C-alpha positions as CSV (number, residue, x, y, z in Angstrom):
1,X,92.7,98.5,132.5
2,X,92.7,97.2,128.9
3,X,94.7,99.1,126.2
4,X,92.9,101.3,123.8
5,X,93.6,99.8,120.4
6,X,94.5,102.3,117.6
7,X,94.8,101.4,113.9
8,X,96.7,103.6,111.4
9,X,95.7,102.9,107.8
10,X,97.5,103.2,104.6
11,X,101.0,104.2,106.0
12,X,102.7,102.8,103.0
13,X,105.7,105.1,103.3
14,X,106.1,104.3,107.0
15,X,105.9,107.9,108.2
16,X,103.2,107.6,110.9
17,X,105.2,105.7,113.5
18,X,107.0,108.6,115.2
19,X,103.7,110.6,115.5
20,X,102.2,107.7,117.5
21,X,105.4,106.7,119.4
22,X,104.5,109.6,121.8
23,X,101.4,107.8,123.1
24,X,101.7,106.1,126.5
25,X,102.3,102.5,125.6
26,X,100.7,101.4,128.9
27,X,97.5,102.9,127.6
28,X,97.5,102.5,123.9
29,X,98.4,99.6,121.5
30,X,99.1,101.0,118.0
31,X,99.1,98.9,114.9
32,X,100.1,100.4,111.6
33,X,98.9,98.9,108.3
34,X,101.3,99.7,105.6
35,X,99.2,98.4,102.7
36,X,96.8,100.8,100.8
37,X,93.3,99.7,100.1
38,X,90.4,101.1,98.0
39,X,88.1,103.2,100.1
40,X,85.3,101.3,101.7
41,X,82.7,103.4,99.9
42,X,84.5,103.5,96.6
43,X,82.3,102.1,93.7
44,X,85.2,99.8,92.5
45,X,85.7,98.2,95.8
46,X,84.5,94.6,95.8
47,X,82.2,93.4,98.6
48,X,84.8,90.8,99.6
49,X,87.4,93.6,100.1
50,X,84.9,95.6,102.2
51,X,84.2,92.5,104.3
52,X,87.9,91.9,104.9
53,X,88.5,95.6,105.8
54,X,85.6,95.5,108.3
55,X,86.9,92.3,109.9
56,X,90.5,93.7,110.1
57,X,89.3,96.7,112.0
58,X,86.9,94.9,114.5
59,X,89.4,94.8,117.4
60,X,90.2,98.5,117.3
61,X,88.7,101.4,119.3
62,X,90.3,104.2,117.3
63,X,90.9,104.3,113.6
64,X,93.3,106.9,112.2
65,X,94.1,107.9,108.7
66,X,96.7,110.7,108.6
67,X,98.4,112.8,105.9
68,X,102.1,113.5,106.9
């Protein structure tokens, strides 16, 4: 069985890790992105940034943005 890949976005303060540590590591692979990007649909987000974000997230099954 392949792992479910989870991306956590905009965790610039590093607070999300413990919340995702409870997931079964044999079933989930969690990647935490600590950088903050403009929202995809923000009018000031350049197309190159949108393309980069879409490419970055291609391998993931689940995308999470959380407020802690």
